[in-house]
ZAVEXTI-967502 format. One line per field, with one value per residue (C-alpha): residue number from 0; residue in three letters; chain; x, y, z negated. Coordinates in nm, 2 decimals. Layout:
num: NUM:...
residu: ALA:...
chaine: A:...
x: X:...
y: Y:...
z: Z:...
//
This chain:
num: 0:1:2:3:4:5:6:7:8:9:10:11:12:13:14:15:16:17:18:19:20:21:22:23:24:25:26:27:28:29:30:31:32:33:34:35:36:37:38:39:40:41:42:43:44:45:46:47:48:49:50:51:52:53:54:55:56:57:58:59:60:61:62:63:64:65:66:67:68:69:70:71:72:73:74:75:76:77:78:79:80:81:82:83:84:85:86:87:88:89:90:91:92:93:94:95:96:97:98:99:100:101:102:103:104:105:106:107:108:109:110:111:112:113:114:115:116:117:118:119:120:121:122:123:124:125:126:127:128:129:130:131:132:133:134:135:136:137:138:139:140:141:142:143:144:145:146:147:148:149:150:151:152:153:154:155:156:157:158:159:160:161:162:163:164:165:166:167:168:169:170:171:172:173:174:175:176:177:178:179:180:181:182:183:184:185:186:187:188:189:190:191:192:193:194:195:196:197:198:199:200:201:202:203:204:205:206:207:208:209:210:211:212:213:214:215:216:217:218:219:220:221:222:223:224:225:226:227
residu: UNK:UNK:UNK:UNK:UNK:UNK:UNK:UNK:UNK:UNK:UNK:UNK:UNK:UNK:UNK:UNK:UNK:UNK:UNK:UNK:UNK:UNK:UNK:UNK:UNK:UNK:UNK:UNK:UNK:UNK:UNK:UNK:UNK:UNK:UNK:UNK:UNK:UNK:UNK:UNK:UNK:UNK:UNK:UNK:UNK:UNK:UNK:UNK:UNK:UNK:UNK:UNK:UNK:UNK:UNK:UNK:UNK:UNK:UNK:UNK:UNK:UNK:UNK:UNK:UNK:UNK:UNK:UNK:UNK:UNK:UNK:UNK:UNK:UNK:UNK:UNK:UNK:UNK:UNK:UNK:UNK:UNK:UNK:UNK:UNK:UNK:UNK:UNK:UNK:UNK:UNK:UNK:UNK:UNK:UNK:UNK:UNK:UNK:UNK:UNK:UNK:UNK:UNK:UNK:UNK:UNK:UNK:UNK:UNK:UNK:UNK:UNK:UNK:UNK:UNK:UNK:UNK:UNK:UNK:UNK:UNK:UNK:UNK:UNK:UNK:UNK:UNK:UNK:UNK:UNK:UNK:UNK:UNK:UNK:UNK:UNK:UNK:UNK:UNK:UNK:UNK:UNK:UNK:UNK:UNK:UNK:UNK:UNK:UNK:UNK:UNK:UNK:UNK:UNK:UNK:UNK:UNK:UNK:UNK:UNK:UNK:UNK:UNK:UNK:UNK:UNK:UNK:UNK:UNK:UNK:UNK:UNK:UNK:UNK:UNK:UNK:UNK:UNK:UNK:UNK:UNK:UNK:UNK:UNK:UNK:UNK:UNK:UNK:UNK:UNK:UNK:UNK:UNK:UNK:UNK:UNK:UNK:UNK:UNK:UNK:UNK:UNK:UNK:UNK:UNK:UNK:UNK:UNK:UNK:UNK:UNK:UNK:UNK:UNK:UNK:UNK:UNK:UNK:UNK:UNK:UNK:UNK:UNK:UNK:UNK:UNK:UNK:UNK
chaine: A:A:A:A:A:A:A:A:A:A:A:A:A:A:A:A:A:A:A:A:A:A:A:A:A:A:A:A:A:A:A:A:A:A:A:A:A:A:A:A:A:A:A:A:A:A:A:A:A:A:A:A:A:A:A:A:A:A:A:A:A:A:A:A:A:A:A:A:A:A:A:A:A:A:A:A:A:A:A:A:A:A:A:A:A:A:A:A:A:A:A:A:A:A:A:A:A:A:A:A:A:A:A:A:A:A:A:A:A:A:A:A:A:A:A:A:A:A:A:A:A:A:A:A:A:A:A:A:A:A:A:A:A:A:A:A:A:A:A:A:A:A:A:A:A:A:A:A:A:A:A:A:A:A:A:A:A:A:A:A:A:A:A:A:A:A:A:A:A:A:A:A:A:A:A:A:A:A:A:A:A:A:A:A:A:A:A:A:A:A:A:A:A:A:A:A:A:A:A:A:A:A:A:A:A:A:A:A:A:A:A:A:A:A:A:A:A:A:A:A:A:A:A:A:A:A:A:A
x: 1.79:1.65:1.25:1.27:1.14:0.85:0.53:0.35:0.66:0.71:0.51:0.71:0.95:1.35:1.35:1.00:1.10:1.44:1.22:1.08:1.45:1.58:1.66:1.56:1.74:1.78:1.69:1.75:1.55:1.50:1.26:0.99:1.09:0.79:0.80:0.47:0.30:-0.06:-0.15:0.15:0.18:0.33:0.63:0.76:0.64:0.81:0.90:0.97:1.29:1.40:1.44:1.22:1.02:0.71:0.60:0.26:-0.01:-0.26:-0.40:-0.38:-0.64:-0.60:-0.67:-0.31:-0.58:-0.46:-0.62:-0.37:-0.52:-0.23:0.12:0.35:0.60:0.90:0.79:0.51:0.49:0.31:0.24:0.10:-0.25:-0.15:0.10:-0.14:-0.46:-0.24:-0.38:-0.23:-0.09:-0.40:-0.22:0.12:0.39:0.60:0.88:0.85:1.17:1.44:1.33:1.51:1.32:1.36:1.23:1.05:1.01:0.70:0.79:0.94:0.63:0.41:0.60:0.66:0.29:0.18:0.40:0.38:0.01:0.13:0.18:-0.17:-0.30:-0.11:-0.16:-0.58:-0.57:-0.35:-0.58:-0.88:-0.77:-0.72:-1.04:-1.17:-1.03:-1.10:-1.47:-1.47:-1.31:-1.60:-1.90:-1.70:-1.72:-2.09:-2.25:-2.00:-1.90:-1.49:-1.46:-1.56:-1.35:-1.06:-1.10:-1.09:-0.82:-0.60:-0.75:-0.61:-0.26:-0.24:-0.33:-0.05:0.22:0.17:0.43:0.37:0.52:0.46:0.21:0.00:0.01:0.22:0.18:0.49:0.48:0.51:0.16:0.19:-0.15:-0.19:-0.11:-0.40:-0.63:-0.48:-0.64:-0.99:-0.96:-1.00:-0.92:-0.59:-0.82:-1.09:-0.83:-0.62:-1.01:-1.07:-0.73:-0.74:-1.06:-0.89:-0.58:-0.86:-1.04:-0.68:-0.76:-0.43:-0.13:0.03:0.38:0.37:0.74:0.83:0.47:0.41:0.06:0.02:-0.31:-0.33:-0.72:-0.78:-1.07:-1.23:-1.19:-1.31:-1.64:-1.70:-1.64:-1.92:-2.15:-2.22
y: 0.33:0.22:0.22:0.61:0.74:0.47:0.64:0.41:0.42:0.76:0.83:0.54:0.60:0.50:0.21:0.04:0.09:-0.08:-0.35:-0.43:-0.48:-0.74:-1.02:-0.79:-0.82:-0.54:-0.64:-0.52:-0.80:-0.70:-0.59:-0.88:-1.06:-1.18:-1.08:-1.21:-1.52:-1.54:-1.81:-1.89:-1.83:-1.52:-1.49:-1.09:-0.78:-0.54:-0.21:-0.03:0.18:0.34:0.28:0.48:0.17:0.02:-0.31:-0.42:-0.61:-0.81:-1.17:-1.38:-1.63:-1.99:-1.83:-1.57:-1.29:-1.03:-0.81:-0.49:-0.38:-0.11:0.03:0.03:0.27:0.43:0.50:0.22:-0.14:-0.41:-0.78:-0.70:-0.83:-1.25:-1.11:-0.95:-1.20:-1.45:-1.60:-1.68:-1.40:-1.20:-1.10:-1.15:-0.89:-0.83:-0.56:-0.30:-0.15:-0.07:-0.09:-0.13:-0.36:-0.41:-0.78:-0.74:-1.05:-1.14:-1.20:-0.84:-0.69:-0.88:-0.77:-0.40:-0.39:-0.53:-0.24:0.06:0.21:0.44:0.19:0.03:0.36:0.43:0.07:0.12:0.44:0.25:-0.02:0.15:0.38:0.03:-0.10:0.24:0.18:-0.20:-0.15:0.15:-0.09:-0.38:-0.09:0.05:-0.32:-0.35:-0.07:0.19:0.14:0.06:0.38:0.55:0.28:0.39:0.74:0.70:0.50:0.74:1.05:0.78:0.75:1.09:1.24:0.98:1.02:1.25:1.49:1.82:1.87:2.09:1.87:1.79:1.55:1.26:0.95:0.81:0.46:0.31:0.16:-0.09:-0.09:-0.43:-0.25:-0.08:-0.35:-0.52:-0.20:-0.34:-0.70:-0.57:-0.68:-0.48:-0.45:-0.26:-0.02:0.07:0.19:0.39:0.54:0.59:0.80:1.01:1.08:1.17:1.45:1.57:1.42:1.20:1.16:0.83:0.72:0.36:0.32:0.45:0.34:0.66:0.79:1.18:1.37:1.66:1.75:1.62:1.83:1.59:1.29:1.42:1.52:1.19:1.06:1.31:1.26:0.89
z: -1.58:-1.24:-1.37:-1.46:-1.17:-1.16:-1.20:-1.41:-1.66:-1.67:-2.00:-2.18:-2.43:-2.33:-2.57:-2.40:-2.11:-2.20:-2.29:-1.87:-1.78:-1.97:-1.75:-1.44:-1.11:-0.84:-0.46:-0.11:0.08:0.47:0.71:0.73:0.39:0.22:-0.15:-0.28:-0.13:-0.18:-0.40:-0.60:-0.97:-1.04:-1.21:-1.21:-1.13:-0.85:-0.86:-0.54:-0.67:-0.35:0.02:0.30:0.38:0.21:0.08:0.26:0.05:0.23:0.30:0.64:0.72:0.86:1.22:1.18:1.09:0.89:0.61:0.47:0.16:0.05:0.16:-0.17:-0.12:-0.37:-0.72:-0.74:-0.87:-0.72:-0.84:-1.19:-1.16:-1.16:-1.46:-1.64:-1.56:-1.55:-1.24:-0.91:-0.68:-0.49:-0.19:-0.02:0.01:0.28:0.35:0.60:0.64:0.41:0.02:-0.32:-0.58:-0.93:-0.98:-1.36:-1.57:-1.67:-2.00:-2.03:-1.86:-2.11:-2.39:-2.30:-2.21:-2.57:-2.74:-2.55:-2.56:-2.26:-2.03:-2.08:-2.07:-1.72:-1.56:-1.64:-1.41:-1.16:-1.13:-1.14:-0.86:-0.65:-0.74:-0.64:-0.29:-0.26:-0.33:-0.08:0.18:0.10:0.11:0.46:0.61:0.54:0.63:0.88:1.22:1.31:1.38:1.08:0.89:1.11:1.05:0.66:0.66:0.88:0.62:0.34:0.52:0.59:0.21:0.07:0.30:0.56:0.68:0.85:1.20:1.51:1.63:1.35:1.02:1.15:0.89:0.70:0.74:1.12:1.22:1.52:1.66:1.51:1.21:1.21:1.30:1.01:0.79:0.90:0.95:1.36:1.64:1.80:2.12:1.95:1.77:2.10:2.23:1.96:2.00:2.34:2.29:2.02:2.19:2.49:2.25:2.13:1.78:1.76:1.92:1.92:2.02:2.09:2.12:1.78:1.64:1.50:1.47:1.43:1.36:1.55:1.40:1.06:1.05:1.35:1.12:0.82:1.04:1.14:0.81:0.66:0.93:0.78
//
């Protein structure tokens, strides 16, 4: 079953999980494809069932200024809020790299949710976790400096998807300097200034060509965050 490896679905019975697959389709969108459009009517929930890429969730304003809310990787779902609500999409979803998705029809998802208590419990935990992160982003945007906000997001990504290397902890996702700016709704120039200072202090290594950020001194970032 294609959805057996999806974390929120793992507590479900095979019969209830099969309900999710009724009428579903497997998609392999190209890098850069927009899977969800902010504000559109929801018709499906998406599960990332494979690939080493990710789906970037966020919003873009009329001046093309972007804010990245979350990065969704294999084993996770997105697009559930509008289907549960129901209401317009709260974010856009852009594919980066290679991913394989399973498109779950809204009606199939709603039926499974109405019959499977484990699915409801898993969704409550997942949404609560994402809501905590959203409140944290809002709090940081209100009270913290940009450097502290960037440090907190880098630590979040390092804990979530970091890979140990001889140089330090390398973030799993490729993040251009503009992507790092989008994490915070900031300008690319301001992020470059912070990264240059961190590189000079030996805190990070940033490979501009590969868009790879490696944290050499995790404790320095943690101390920066904890000092506030």
